[in-house]
PAZAPA-4460 file (N, C-alpha, C; in steps of 0.05 Angstrom, whole numbers, plus 32768, in hexadecimal, padded with zeros to 4 digits):
% residues 333
    n_x    n_y    n_z   ca_x   ca_y   ca_z    c_x    c_y    c_z   seq   type   mol
   805C   9280   8C69   8049   9289   8C67   803A   9271   8C5A     1      M     A
   8022   926F   8C60   8010   925C   8C58   8007   925E   8C39     2      E     A
   800A   9256   8C2B   8006   9252   8C0B   7FE4   924E   8C05     3      L     A
   7FD8   9257   8BF3   7FBC   9250   8BEF   7FBC   9237   8BE6     4      E     A
   7FA0   9227   8BE5   7FA3   920E   8BE4   7FA5   9202   8BC6     5      K     A
   7F9B   9218   8BB7   7F95   920D   8BA1   7FB6   9218   8B88     6      D     A
   7FC6   922A   8B9A   7FDF   922E   8B8D   7FE9   921A   8B81     7      E     A
   7FF3   9216   8B66   8001   9206   8B56   8024   9207   8B60     8      P     A
   802F   91EE   8B63   8049   91F1   8B63   8057   91D7   8B53     9      V     A
   8070   91DB   8B52   807B   91C4   8B44   8080   91A4   8B54    10      I     A
   8082   9191   8B4D   8083   9179   8B59   808E   9179   8B76    11      D     A
   80A4   9186   8B7A   80B3   9187   8B94   80A8   919F   8BA9    12      N     A
   8094   91AD   8B9F   8086   91BF   8BB0   8092   91DE   8BB3    13      S     A
   80A6   91D8   8B9E   80B3   91F9   8B9E   80A8   9208   8B8A    14      W     A
   80A2   9229   8B8E   8094   9237   8B79   8093   922F   8B58    15      P     A
   8084   9238   8B4A   8086   9229   8B30   8098   9239   8B1C    16      A     A
   80AB   9235   8B11   80BF   9243   8B04   80B3   924C   8AE8    17      C     A
   80C5   9260   8AE2   80B9   9266   8ABE   80D3   9260   8AAF    18      S     A
   80CF   9268   8A91   80E2   9260   8A7F   80FC   9270   8A84    19      V     A
   80F9   9288   8A91   8111   929C   8A9A   8120   928F   8AB0    20      A     A
   8117   927B   8ABD   8126   9273   8AD5   8120   9258   8ADB    21      S     A
   813F   9249   8ADA   8142   922F   8AD9   8140   9223   8AF5    22      T     A
   8127   920E   8AFB   812C   9207   8B18   8136   91EC   8B14    23      C     A
   813B   91E1   8B2E   8149   91C7   8B31   8132   91AC   8B21    24      M     A
   811E   91AF   8B24   8106   919E   8B1A   8104   91A2   8B05    25      I     A
   8103   91BC   8AF9   80FC   91BF   8ADB   8115   91B6   8AC7    26      C     A
   8132   91B8   8AD2   8144   91AB   8AC4   8145   9197   8AB8    27      S     A
   8131   917D   8AC9   8131   9166   8AC6   8117   9156   8ABC    28      I     A
   8102   916D   8AC3   80E3   9167   8ABB   80DA   9168   8AA2    29      T     A
   80E6   9181   8A98   80DB   918D   8A7F   80EE   9196   8A69    30      H     A
   80EB   9198   8A4F   80FF   91AD   8A42   80F4   91CA   8A42    31      A     A
   810C   91D5   8A3D   8102   91F6   8A37   80EC   91F8   8A26    32      E     A
   80E1   920C   8A32   80C7   921C   8A23   80AE   920A   8A22    33      N     A
   80B8   91ED   8A38   809C   91E1   8A3A   808D   91E9   8A4B    34      A     A
   8076   91DF   8A4C   8065   91E8   8A63   806C   91DA   8A7A    35      P     A
   806C   91EC   8A91   8079   91E2   8AAD   805B   91CD   8AB4    36      T     A
   8063   91B7   8AC0   8053   91A7   8AC9   8049   91AC   8AE9    37      R     A
   8033   91B0   8AE8   8028   91B9   8B0D   801B   91A4   8B18    38      M     A
   801E   91A4   8B32   800D   9190   8B43   8000   91A4   8B5C    39      I     A
   7FF1   9195   8B65   7FE3   91A1   8B86   7FFA   91A6   8B9B    40      P     A
   7FF2   91B8   8BA6   8003   91C1   8BBC   8008   91AB   8BCB    41      I     A
   7FF1   9191   8BD5   7FF9   9186   8BE6   800A   916B   8BE2    42      H     A
   8014   916E   8BC6   8025   9158   8BC1   8042   9167   8BBD    43      K     A
   8049   916E   8BD7   8064   917C   8BD8   8079   915C   8BD7    44      R     A
   808C   9164   8BD0   80A5   9150   8BD3   80AF   9151   8BEF    45      M     A
   80AF   9132   8BF2   80B6   912A   8C11   80D1   912C   8C11    46      D     A
   80DC   913B   8C2F   80F7   9142   8C29   8105   911F   8C31    47      W     A
   80F7   9110   8C3D   8105   90F0   8C43   8109   90E8   8C27    48      N     A
   80FC   90EB   8C15   8101   90DD   8BF7   8117   90EF   8BF1    49      H     A
   8119   910A   8BF1   812E   9117   8BE6   814D   910D   8BF8    50      L     A
   8146   9109   8C0E   815E   90FD   8C22   8169   90E3   8C1B    51      K     A
   8159   90D3   8C11   815D   90B9   8C05   8168   90BD   8BF0    52      A     A
   8167   90CA   8BDA   8171   90D2   8BC3   818A   90D6   8BC6    53      F     A
   8197   90EB   8BDA   81A8   90F5   8BDC   81BC   90E2   8BE8    54      L     A
   81B5   90D3   8BFC   81C1   90C3   8C09   81CE   90AF   8BF8    55      E     A
   81BB   90A3   8BE6   81BB   908A   8BCF   81D6   9090   8BBC    56      T     A
   81CE   90AF   8BB4   81E2   90B5   8BA0   8200   90B6   8BB1    57      A     A
   8203   90BF   8BC7   821F   90C3   8BD0   822A   90AD   8BDA    58      Q     A
   8217   9096   8BE2   8226   9083   8BE9   8227   9070   8BD8    59      A     A
   8218   906D   8BBE   8219   905D   8BA5   820B   9044   8BAA    60      G     A
   81FC   903A   8BBF   81EE   9028   8BBB   81DB   902D   8BD2    61      S     A
   81C0   901F   8BCA   81AA   9021   8BE0   81AF   9010   8BFF    62      L     A
   81C4   8FFC   8C00   81CB   8FF0   8C15   81DC   9003   8C2A    63      S     A
   81EE   900E   8C1B   8206   9024   8C2A   81F0   903E   8C34    64      A     A
   81E0   9045   8C23   81D1   905E   8C2A   81C0   905C   8C41    65      A     A
   81B6   903A   8C40   819C   9037   8C59   81AC   9032   8C74    66      A     A
   81C9   9028   8C71   81D9   9028   8C88   81DE   903F   8C98    67      R     A
   81E0   9050   8C86   81E5   906E   8C8E   81CE   9080   8C98    68      H     A
   81BF   9077   8C8F   81A2   908A   8C97   8191   9077   8CAD    69      L     A
   81A1   9061   8CB4   8191   904C   8CC9   8177   9044   8CC3    70      G     A
   8173   903D   8CA8   815D   9030   8C9E   815C   9018   8C92    71      T     A
   814A   9010   8C84   8148   8FF8   8C73   814D   8FFD   8C52    72      T     A
   815B   8FE5   8C47   8158   8FEE   8C2B   8145   8FED   8C18    73      Q     A
   812E   8FE0   8C20   8114   8FE2   8C11   8106   8FFB   8C1A    74      P     A
   8107   9007   8C31   80FD   9022   8C36   8109   9039   8C27    75      T     A
   8126   9035   8C24   812F   9047   8C19   812C   9041   8BF6    76      L     A
   812A   902D   8BEE   8123   9027   8BD2   8103   9035   8BC9    77      S     A
   80F7   9031   8BE0   80DB   903D   8BDA   80D9   9058   8BD9    78      R     A
   80EB   9067   8BE8   80EC   9083   8BEB   80F3   9092   8BD0    79      Q     A
   8110   907E   8BC8   8116   9089   8BAD   8105   9088   8B93    80      V     A
   80F7   9071   8B96   80E2   906A   8B80   80CA   9083   8B86    81      S     A
   80C2   9083   8BA0   80AB   90A0   8BA3   80BB   90B5   8B96    82      A     A
   80D3   90BD   8B96   80D9   90D4   8B86   80DA   90D7   8B6F    83      L     A
   80E4   90BD   8B60   80E2   90BD   8B46   80CC   90BD   8B37    84      E     A
   80B9   90B2   8B40   8098   90B0   8B3A   808C   90D0   8B42    85      Q     A
   8098   90DB   8B58   808A   90F9   8B56   8094   910C   8B43    86      Q     A
   80B2   9108   8B3D   80BD   9117   8B29   80BD   9111   8B0B    87      L     A
   80B2   90F8   8B0A   80AE   90EB   8AEC   80CE   90E4   8ADC    88      G     A
   80E2   90DF   8AEF   80FD   90DB   8AE0   8108   90C6   8AEF    89      V     A
   811B   90BA   8AE2   812A   90A1   8AEF   8143   90B2   8AFD    90      T     A
   814B   90A9   8B13   815E   90BB   8B21   8177   90A5   8B1E    91      L     A
   8170   908F   8B21   818B   9074   8B25   8187   9060   8B11    92      F     A
   8199   9055   8B08   819E   9040   8AFA   81AD   9031   8B08    93      E     A
   819F   9012   8B0F   81B2   9000   8B1E   81CB   8FEE   8B0E    94      R     A
   81DE   8FED   8B17   81F8   8FE4   8B09   8204   8FD1   8B19    95      V     A
   81FE   8FB4   8B1D   8204   8FA8   8B2C   81F9   8FAD   8B43    96      G     A
   820E   8FAE   8B5D   8201   8FBA   8B74   81FF   8FD2   8B80    97      R     A
   820C   8FDF   8B67   820D   9002   8B67   81F4   9010   8B62    98      T     A
   81F0   9024   8B68   81DA   9039   8B60   81E7   9053   8B48    99      M     A
   81E4   9051   8B35   81F5   9067   8B25   81DB   907F   8B1B   100      Q     A
   81E9   9096   8B1F   81D3   90AC   8B1B   81CF   90AA   8AFA   101      L     A
   81BA   90B5   8AF5   81AE   90BA   8ADA   81B4   90D5   8AD6   102      T     A
   81B3   90E0   8ABF   81B9   9100   8AB7   81A0   910A   8AC7   103      E     A
   8189   9104   8ACD   8178   910D   8ADB   817E   9111   8AF8   104      A     A
   818A   90FE   8B01   8196   9100   8B1A   81A8   9109   8B21   105      G     A
   81C0   910E   8B0F   81D4   9129   8B11   81CA   913D   8B15   106      L     A
   81B0   914A   8B00   81AB   915F   8B02   819B   916C   8B1F   107      A     A
   8196   9157   8B30   8187   9159   8B47   819B   915B   8B5A   108      L     A
   81B2   914D   8B55   81C5   9146   8B70   81CD   9160   8B7C   109      L     A
   81D7   9174   8B71   81DF   918C   8B7D   81CA   919B   8B8D   110      D     A
   81B4   919D   8B83   819E   91A6   8B91   8198   9196   8BA9   111      H     A
   8194   917C   8BA9   818F   916B   8BC0   81A9   9172   8BD2   112      A     A
   81C2   9172   8BCA   81D9   9178   8BDE   81D5   918E   8BEC   113      R     A
   81CC   91A9   8BE0   81C5   91C2   8BE8   81B2   91BD   8C05   114      G     A
   819A   91AF   8BF9   8183   91AD   8C0F   8191   919C   8C25   115      M     A
   81A3   918A   8C1B   81A8   9175   8C32   81BC   918A   8C4A   116      G     A
   81D1   9199   8C36   81DC   91A6   8C4E   81CD   91BB   8C62   117      A     A
   81BC   91C6   8C51   81A8   91DB   8C60   819E   91CE   8C77   118      A     A
   8191   91B5   8C73   8186   91A6   8C88   819A   919A   8C9F   119      A     A
   81AD   919A   8C95   81C6   918D   8CAA   81CB   91A8   8CBF   120      D     A
   81D1   91C3   8CB2   81D5   91D9   8CBD   81BE   91DD   8CD7   121      E     A
   81A7   91D6   8CC8   818C   91DB   8CDC   818C   91CB   8CEF   122      L     A
   8193   91B5   8CEC   8198   91A0   8D05   81A8   91A8   8D1A   123      A     A
   81C5   91AD   8D0F   81D6   91B8   8D1F   81D3   91CC   8D30   124      L     A
   81C4   91E2   8D26   81BA   91F5   8D34   81A4   91F1   8D46   125      A     A
   8199   91E2   8D3D   817F   91D6   8D56   818F   91C4   8D6A   126      A     A
   81A1   91B9   8D67   81AF   91A3   8D77   81C2   91B7   8D8C   127      T     A
   81CC   91CA   8D7E   81DF   91DF   8D90   81CC   91EA   8DA4   128      G     A
   81B7   91F4   8D9F   81A2   9203   8DAE   8199   91F1   8DCE   129      Q     A
   819E   91D3   8DC9   8197   91C8   8DDF   81A5   91CA   8DF7   130      S     A
   8198   91D1   8E0D   81AA   91D1   8E2B   81A0   91BC   8E3B   131      R     A
   8197   91A6   8E36   8193   918A   8E48   81AA   917B   8E48   132      S     A
   81AF   916F   8E5E   81C6   915B   8E5D   81BB   9145   8E5C   133      V     A
   81B1   913B   8E43   81A2   911F   8E43   819E   911E   8E24   134      E     A
   819C   910A   8E1F   819D   90FE   8DFF   81B2   90EC   8DF6   135      G     A
   81B5   90EB   8DDB   81C7   90DC   8DCF   81E3   90EE   8DC5   136      I     A
   81FA   90E3   8DCD   820E   90F1   8DC3   8221   90DB   8DB7   137      V     A
   8228   90DF   8D9E   8232   90CC   8D8C   8253   90D3   8D8B   138      S     A
   8264   90C2   8D8D   827F   90C3   8D8E   8288   90B3   8D78   139      I     A
   829B   90BA   8D66   82A9   90AE   8D53   82C0   90A9   8D5E   140      S     A
   82CE   9091   8D58   82EB   908D   8D60   82F4   9076   8D50   141      A     A
   8310   906C   8D4E   831C   9059   8D43   8315   9044   8D50   142      T     A
   8318   9026   8D40   830C   9011   8D54   831E   900D   8D68   143      D     A
   8338   900F   8D6B   8348   900E   8D84   8340   901E   8D92   144      A     A
   833C   903A   8D8E   833A   904D   8DA1   831C   9046   8DB1   145      C     A
   8306   9041   8D9F   82EE   9039   8DA6   82ED   9020   8DB6   146      A     A
   82FE   900E   8DB8   82FB   8FF5   8DC7   8311   8FF6   8DDF   147      I     A
   8323   9006   8DDF   8339   8FFE   8DF0   833E   9018   8E02   148      Y     A
   8333   902F   8DF7   8339   9047   8E05   831E   905B   8E0D   149      L     A
   8304   9057   8E03   82EB   9063   8E0B   82DC   9054   8E20   150      L     A
   82DA   9036   8E1E   82C8   9029   8E36   82CA   903A   8E50   151      P     A
   82E7   903D   8E5C   82E0   9044   8E76   82DC   905C   8E74   152      P     A
   82DE   906F   8E62   82DC   9090   8E61   82BD   9090   8E61   153      I     A
   82AF   9080   8E4E   8291   9083   8E50   8286   9079   8E67   154      V     A
   828E   9064   8E78   8287   905A   8E8F   8283   9071   8E9E   155      A     A
   8298   9080   8EA3   8296   9095   8EBC   8288   90B5   8EB1   156      R     A
   8286   90B4   8E94   8274   90CA   8E89   8258   90BE   8E94   157      I     A
   824E   90A8   8E8B   8232   90A0   8E95   822B   909B   8EB0   158      Q     A
   823F   9097   8EC2   8240   9098   8EDB   8236   90B3   8EE7   159      A     A
   8245   90C6   8EDD   823B   90E6   8EE0   8224   90F3   8ED6   160      E     A
   821E   90E5   8EBB   8203   90F2   8EB1   81F5   90D9   8EA5   161      N     A
   81E6   90CD   8EB6   81DB   90BA   8EAB   81C3   90B9   8E96   162      P     A
   81BD   90D1   8E93   81A9   90D8   8E7C   81B7   90E1   8E60   163      R     A
   81D0   90DD   8E5E   81DF   90DE   8E44   81DA   90C1   8E3A   164      I     A
   81DC   90BD   8E22   81DC   90A4   8E12   81F2   90A6   8E02   165      V     A
   820D   9097   8E04   8224   9091   8DF5   8223   9085   8DE0   166      I     A
   8221   908F   8DC6   8224   907B   8DB2   823F   907B   8DA5   167      E     A
   824B   9066   8DA3   8269   9060   8D97   826A   9058   8D7A   168      I     A
   8279   906A   8D6B   8273   905E   8D4F   8293   9055   8D4C   169      I     A
   8296   9035   8D48   82B4   9033   8D46   82BB   902E   8D27   170      A     A
   82CD   9043   8D1F   82CD   9047   8D01   82F3   9052   8CF9   171      S     A
   8302   9044   8CEC   8315   9051   8CE6   8314   906B   8CCF   172      N     A
   82FC   906C   8CC5   82F3   9085   8CB3   82ED   909D   8CC5   173      A     A
   82F5   90B2   8CB7   82F1   90C9   8CC7   82D1   90D5   8CC3   174      I     A
   82C7   90D6   8CD8   82AE   90DB   8CD9   82A4   90F4   8CD6   175      A     A
   828B   90F9   8CC0   8286   9116   8CB9   8277   9121   8CCA   176      D     A
   8284   913A   8CD9   8275   9145   8CEC   825B   9155   8CE3   177      L     A
   8267   9160   8CCF   8251   9177   8CC4   823B   916A   8CB8   178      Q     A
   8238   9155   8CB4   821D   913D   8CA8   8217   912A   8CC4   179      R     A
   821C   9132   8CD9   8213   912A   8CF4   8219   9108   8CF2   180      R     A
   8232   9103   8CE8   8233   90E7   8CE3   8243   90DA   8D04   181      E     A
   8248   90F6   8D16   824E   90F2   8D30   824D   910A   8D3B   182      A     A
   824F   910C   8D57   8249   912A   8D66   8263   9131   8D70   183      D     A
   8274   911A   8D6E   8292   9122   8D79   82A5   910B   8D71   184      I     A
   82B9   9113   8D69   82C9   9100   8D5A   82E9   9102   8D69   185      A     A
   82F0   90E6   8D6D   8310   90E1   8D76   8325   90E7   8D5F   186      V     A
   832F   90F5   8D57   8342   90F4   8D3B   835D   90F1   8D41   187      R     A
   836D   90ED   8D2D   838A   90F0   8D30   8399   90FB   8D1B   188      H     A
   8381   9112   8D13   8389   9129   8CFF   837B   9140   8D09   189      V     A
   8389   9153   8D02   837F   916F   8D05   8369   9177   8CF7   190      R     A
   8351   9181   8CFF   833A   9185   8CF1   8340   919B   8CE2   191      P     A
   8338   919E   8CC9   833E   91B4   8CB2   8327   91C2   8CAF   192      E     A
   830A   91B9   8CB1   82F0   91C9   8CAB   82EF   91DE   8CBB   193      Q     A
   82E5   91F3   8CB2   82DF   920D   8CC4   82CD   920B   8CD6   194      P     A
   82BA   91FC   8CD2   829F   91F7   8CE8   82A1   91E0   8CF7   195      D     A
   82BD   91D5   8CFD   82C6   91C4   8D0D   82D6   91D3   8D28   196      L     A
   82D5   91C8   8D3C   82E6   91D0   8D4D   82FA   91BB   8D5C   197      I     A
   830C   91BC   8D60   831E   91A4   8D6F   8331   91AF   8D82   198      G     A
   8331   9197   8D98   8347   9198   8DAB   8363   9185   8DA5   199      R     A
   837A   918E   8DA4   838B   917E   8DA7   8397   916F   8DC3   200      H     A
   8391   915D   8DC7   8390   914C   8DE2   83AC   9147   8DEE   201      L     A
   83B8   9136   8DDA   83D3   9133   8DE0   83DC   9122   8DC7   202      R     A
   83F5   911B   8DC7   8402   9107   8DB5   8407   90F0   8DC1   203      D     A
   8403   90DB   8DAE   8400   90BF   8DBE   8414   90AF   8DAF   204      A     A
   841E   909A   8DB7   8431   9084   8DA9   842B   9068   8DA2   205      T     A
   8438   9061   8D8D   8432   903F   8D87   844C   9035   8D80   206      A     A
   8451   901C   8D88   8468   900F   8D7E   845E   8FF4   8D76   207      S     A
   8477   8FE6   8D71   8475   8FC6   8D65   8473   8FB2   8D7A   208      F     A
   845B   8FA0   8D7C   8460   8F8E   8D8D   8458   8F70   8D7F   209      Y     A
   845C   8F5C   8D97   845B   8F46   8D8F   8454   8F31   8DAB   210      A     A
   844C   8F1A   8DA7   8441   8F0A   8DBA   8459   8F02   8DCC   211      S     A
   8459   8EF7   8DE8   8466   8EF4   8DF7   8474   8ED4   8DE9   212      S     A
   8461   8EC9   8DDC   845F   8EA6   8DD2   8477   8EAE   8DC1   213      D     A
   846C   8EBF   8DAA   847C   8EC6   8D8E   8496   8EC9   8D9A   214      W     A
   849F   8EE1   8DA6   84BD   8EE8   8DAE   84C8   8ECC   8DBA   215      V     A
   84BC   8EBC   8DC3   84C9   8E9F   8DD5   84CF   8E92   8DB9   216      A     A
   84C1   8E8D   8DA6   84C7   8E7E   8D90   84DF   8E8A   8D7A   217      R     A
   84D9   8EA4   8D79   84E1   8EAF   8D5F   84FE   8EC7   8D69   218      N     A
   84FF   8EC1   8D81   8516   8EDB   8D8E   8509   8EF2   8D90   219      G     A
   8514   8F07   8D98   8510   8F24   8D9E   851A   8F39   8D7F   220      H     A
   8513   8F3F   8D6F   851B   8F4F   8D5A   851D   8F6B   8D66   221      P     A
   8535   8F78   8D63   8533   8F95   8D70   853A   8FAB   8D58   222      R     A
   8549   8F9F   8D44   8551   8FB6   8D35   8540   8FAE   8D15   223      S     A
   8541   8FC3   8D07   8536   8FCA   8CED   853D   8FB1   8CDC   224      T     A
   8554   8FAC   8CD9   8560   8F99   8CC9   8551   8F7C   8CCC   225      A     A
   8552   8F7D   8CE9   8542   8F5D   8CEF   852B   8F5A   8CE9   226      E     A
   8514   8F71   8CE2   8500   8F70   8CDE   84F3   8F5C   8CC4   227      A     A
   8508   8F5A   8CB2   84FC   8F52   8C96   84FB   8F32   8C9B   228      A     A
   8506   8F26   8CAF   8509   8F09   8CB5   84EA   8EFF   8CC1   229      K     A
   84DA   8F14   8CC8   84C3   8F0A   8CD5   84AD   8F13   8CCA   230      F     A
   8494   8F05   8CD2   8475   8F0A   8CC9   8469   8F25   8CD8   231      P     A
   845B   8F35   8CCE   8450   8F48   8CD6   8430   8F45   8CCB   232      F     A
   8420   8F54   8CE1   8403   8F51   8CE2   83FE   8F72   8CD2   233      V     A
   83F8   8F6A   8CBC   83F0   8F89   8CAB   83D6   8F91   8CAD   234      G     A
   83D3   8FAD   8CA5   83B6   8FBB   8CA4   83AA   8FB7   8C8D   235      A     A
   83B7   8FB6   8C76   83A1   8FB4   8C60   83B3   8FAC   8C46   236      D     A
   83A2   8FA7   8C30   83AE   8F9B   8C18   83B3   8FB7   8C02   237      R     A
   83B5   8FCD   8C0C   83B6   8FE6   8BFB   83D5   8FED   8BF8   238      S     A
   83E5   8FE5   8C0B   8401   8FE9   8C08   8409   8FFE   8C1C   239      G     A
   83F4   900D   8C27   83FC   9025   8C37   840E   9020   8C4E   240      Q     A
   8402   900D   8C5C   8411   8FFE   8C73   8434   8FF6   8C70   241      F     A
   8430   8FE6   8C58   844E   8FDD   8C52   845D   8FFD   8C4A   242      L     A
   844F   900C   8C3C   8465   9027   8C32   846C   9038   8C4C   243      Q     A
   8457   9035   8C5F   8460   9044   8C77   8478   9031   8C87   244      Y     A
   8477   9019   8C8A   848D   9010   8C98   84A5   900E   8C87   245      M     A
   84A1   9012   8C73   84C1   9012   8C63   84CA   9033   8C65   246      R     A
   84B7   9045   8C6B   84BC   905C   8C71   84CF   9063   8C8A   247      S     A
   84CB   904F   8C9E   84D7   904C   8CB6   84F0   903C   8CB9   248      L     A
   84F8   9031   8C9F   8511   9024   8C9C   850E   9007   8CA0   249      G     A
   84F3   8FFA   8CA1   84F2   8FDE   8CA3   84F3   8FCE   8C84   250      L     A
   8504   8FBC   8C7D   8507   8FB5   8C66   84F4   8F9F   8C5E   251      P     A
   84D9   8FA2   8C63   84C1   8F93   8C5B   84B8   8F96   8C3B   252      L     A
   84AB   8F78   8C38   849B   8F7C   8C1F   8484   8F66   8C26   253      G     A
   8474   8F64   8C12   845D   8F55   8C14   845C   8F3D   8C24   254      D     A
   8477   8F2E   8C1E   8477   8F11   8C23   8476   8F11   8C47   255      A     A
   847C   8F2D   8C4F   847C   8F2A   8C71   845E   8F32   8C79   256      N     A
   844E   8F33   8C70   842F   8F37   8C74   8420   8F1E   8C6A   257      F     A
   841D   8F0C   8C7E   840C   8EF9   8C73   83F1   8EF7   8C84   258      N     A
   83E9   8F0C   8C97   83CC   8F12   8CA0   83C9   8F2E   8C9C   259      V     A
   83B4   8F33   8C94   83AE   8F50   8C8D   8392   8F56   8C99   260      L     A
   8392   8F69   8CA4   8371   8F78   8CB0   8374   8F97   8CB1   261      S     A
   8363   8FA6   8CA5   835B   8FBF   8CAC   834E   8FCD   8CC8   262      D     A
   834C   8FB4   8CD6   833E   8FBB   8CEF   8356   8FB3   8D05   263      N     A
   835D   8FCB   8D15   8375   8FC7   8D24   8375   8FB3   8D3C   264      S     A
   835A   8FB4   8D44   8356   8F9F   8D59   835B   8F85   8D57   265      V     A
   834E   8F7D   8D38   8350   8F64   8D2D   8372   8F64   8D32   266      V     A
   8382   8F6F   8D22   839E   8F70   8D23   83AB   8F69   8D3D   267      N     A
   83A5   8F79   8D52   83AD   8F73   8D6D   83A6   8F56   8D77   268      W     A
   838D   8F4C   8D73   838A   8F2F   8D7B   839B   8F23   8D6F   269      Q     A
   83A0   8F26   8D57   83B4   8F13   8D45   83D0   8F12   8D52   270      L     A
   83D9   8F2B   8D55   83F3   8F2E   8D64   83F4   8F1F   8D79   271      V     A
   83DE   8F20   8D90   83DD   8F11   8DA9   83DC   8EF5   8DA4   272      Q     A
   83D6   8EEA   8D8C   83D1   8ECE   8D87   83E9   8EC4   8D79   273      R     A
   8401   8ED9   8D79   841A   8ECB   8D6F   841A   8ECA   8D53   274      G     A
   840A   8ED6   8D43   840A   8ED8   8D1E   8425   8EE8   8D19   275      L     A
   8431   8EFE   8D2A   8443   8F0F   8D1F   8445   8F23   8D2F   276      G     A
   8455   8F37   8D26   845C   8F53   8D2D   8444   8F66   8D25   277      I     A
   8440   8F78   8D33   8428   8F90   8D36   842C   8FA6   8D40   278      G     A
   841D   8FBB   8D33   841A   8FD4   8D44   8408   8FD7   8D59   279      V     A
   8409   8FE2   8D6B   83FD   8FEB   8D7E   8401   9006   8D90   280      M     A
   83ED   9017   8D98   83ED   9027   8DA9   83FB   9023   8DC5   281      V     A
   840F   902F   8DC9   8424   9024   8DE7   840F   9024   8DF9   282      D     A
   83FC   9039   8E00   83EE   9034   8E18   83D8   901B   8E17   283      E     A
   83D3   9010   8E02   83C1   8FFD   8E02   83D3   8FDD   8E03   284      V     A
   83E6   8FE0   8DF9   83FE   8FC9   8DFB   8405   8FC8   8E1B   285      A     A
   8408   8FE4   8E21   840E   8FDD   8E3C   8400   8FD2   8E50   286      A     A
   83E0   8FD2   8E4A   83CF   8FC1   8E5E   83C4   8FA4   8E4F   287      A     A
   83D1   8F9E   8E38   83D2   8F88   8E30   83E3   8F6C   8E36   288      T     A
   83DD   8F5D   8E45   83F2   8F4A   8E4C   83FC   8F34   8E37   289      P     A
   8413   8F2C   8E41   841A   8F1B   8E2E   842A   8F25   8E13   290      N     A
   8430   8F40   8E10   843E   8F48   8DF7   8451   8F5A   8DFF   291      V     A
   8464   8F5A   8DEA   847F   8F68   8DEE   8486   8F7A   8DD9   292      V     A
   8494   8F90   8DDF   849B   8FA1   8DCC   84B2   8F99   8DC0   293      R     A
   84B2   8F96   8DA2   84CA   8F8D   8D95   84D2   8FA8   8D83   294      V     A
   84E5   8FA4   8D71   84F4   8FB6   8D5F   84F6   8FCF   8D71   295      L     A
   8503   8FC4   8D85   8506   8FDB   8D9C   851D   8FF8   8D91   296      D     A
   8524   8FF3   8D7F   8538   900B   8D6F   8524   901A   8D5D   297      E     A
   8510   9014   8D55   84F9   9023   8D47   84EB   9039   8D5A   298      V     A
   84F2   904C   8D5B   84E2   9063   8D6B   84C9   9064   8D68   299      P     A
   84B5   9066   8D7E   8499   9060   8D82   848D   9076   8D6C   300      P     A
   8477   9070   8D60   8469   9084   8D4F   8458   9097   8D60   301      F     A
   8457   90AF   8D56   8447   90C1   8D68   842E   90D1   8D52   302      R     A
   8419   90CE   8D60   8403   90D6   8D56   83F3   90EC   8D66   303      F     A
   83E2   9100   8D5A   83D7   9110   8D67   83BC   9104   8D71   304      P     A
   83B0   910A   8D8A   8392   9106   8D8B   8382   911D   8D92   305      I     A
   8372   9120   8D7B   8363   913B   8D7C   8342   9132   8D83   306      W     A
   8335   9140   8D90   831C   913B   8D9B   8307   9156   8D88   307      L     A
   82F8   914C   8D77   82ED   9164   8D62   82D0   9161   8D68   308      V     A
   82C2   9178   8D62   82A4   9179   8D5D   829A   918F   8D4B   309      T     A
   8283   9194   8D48   827A   91A7   8D36   8273   91C4   8D48   310      H     A
   8277   91D7   8D3C   8277   91F3   8D4B   825A   91F2   8D5A   311      R     A
   8246   91EE   8D4A   822D   91F0   8D54   8229   91DD   8D6B   312      E     A
   822C   91C5   8D67   822C   91B0   8D7B   8235   91B2   8D95   313      L     A
   824C   91C6   8D9B   825F   91CD   8DAE   824B   91D9   8DC6   314      R     A
   8235   91E6   8DB6   8226   91F8   8DC8   8210   91E7   8DD5   315      T     A
   8207   91CD   8DD0   81FB   91BE   8DDB   8200   91B2   8DF2   316      A     A
   81F7   91B4   8E09   8205   91AE   8E27   820A   9192   8E27   317      R     A
   81F5   917F   8E20   8201   9160   8E23   821E   9159   8E0B   318      R     A
   8220   9165   8DFC   823A   915E   8DE8   824D   9171   8DF2   319      I     A
   8247   9188   8E00   8260   9197   8E0E   8268   9187   8E25   320      R     A
   8256   9179   8E30   825D   9169   8E4E   826F   9155   8E47   321      V     A
   8268   913E   8E30   8274   9128   8E2A   8291   912D   8E1D   322      V     A
   828F   914B   8E08   82A4   9151   8DFE   82C0   9159   8E18   323      F     A
   82B4   916A   8E23   82C6   9171   8E3D   82D2   9156   8E4F   324      D     A
   82C2   9145   8E56   82C8   912E   8E64   82DF   9117   8E54   325      Q     A
   82D8   911B   8E39   82E9   9108   8E2C   8301   9115   8E24   326      L     A
   8300   9130   8E20   831B   9139   8E1A   8329   9137   8E36   327      A     A
   8328   913B   8E4C   8334   9139   8E65   8337   911F   8E6C   328      Q     A
   832A   9109   8E62   8332   90EB   8E60   8349   90E4   8E51   329      A     A
   8347   90E9   8E3A   8359   90E4   8E25   836F   90F1   8E28   330      L     A
   836E   910C   8E35   8388   911C   8E38   8399   9110   8E4C   331      A     A
   838E   90FD   8E5F   839E   90F1   8E77   839E   9104   8E8B   332      G     A
   838B   9118   8E8A   8389   9129   8EA2   837F   911B   8EBC   333      D     A
***
């Protein structure tokens, strides 16, 4: 419904509140029983400004929020400043490289999250109605899957659907499909959110490997007891990888890890260069020359491969096409 030109509204364009009801803006712009500040209808709150505030609050810094939104840090800073100026409050305090919410920012955050969720649902519903087999489809996958498994699959998909643009997001973090961080995700855990649908494609396996040169220099360790004598390429400094190795019966300590990286592709390159023993998916190792499976007595690790998308997106034709072809290829059909 078109509002009259002179109708007064609060700074964010929502209807003016009364003392009896507390609105999201009034809670941070004026005290109880104080007169509500009105502005002309044409100065409505810009959703981009509110989105900049929400992403900055959730990311904790302007740079991280800008990367997520695909914009620049100065642009995001201007949008946040414009919102602060419009509301007449300070929403963030800069502490080192991080942005911490003020009391006024905290009061606004829950309302902004609600609006953001509604906007995401609207975008999902709109995308789900698309019947065309063209446009961008984003796929989130682990770095190893993105580099070693997806390229030949993507080549086949594009050969059959040349008007589809595939965006690959290589990350070991789980993409939030409800916030449209990706359209489709290749995961190794079962999806739990009710709005997501997933297909368990198969179980894959991984084992310990070393380069042929390394085995020639150090011998071929086969048992868990022999593992303690050799260097390993580790996943991170958090200790989780070491704990997992110990749970498998390998008597390893911090001294066994002289090279660390949370990127499995980097780790695999280090293994091939002879820096130690590492873990890799068996089908990737089988296609890699000059590597040898070691610690043969340790059974291969099994892990599931799930293909996941949002329920609304599954009805979009281009996403359904990519989903089905990914599923067929990754399942080994």
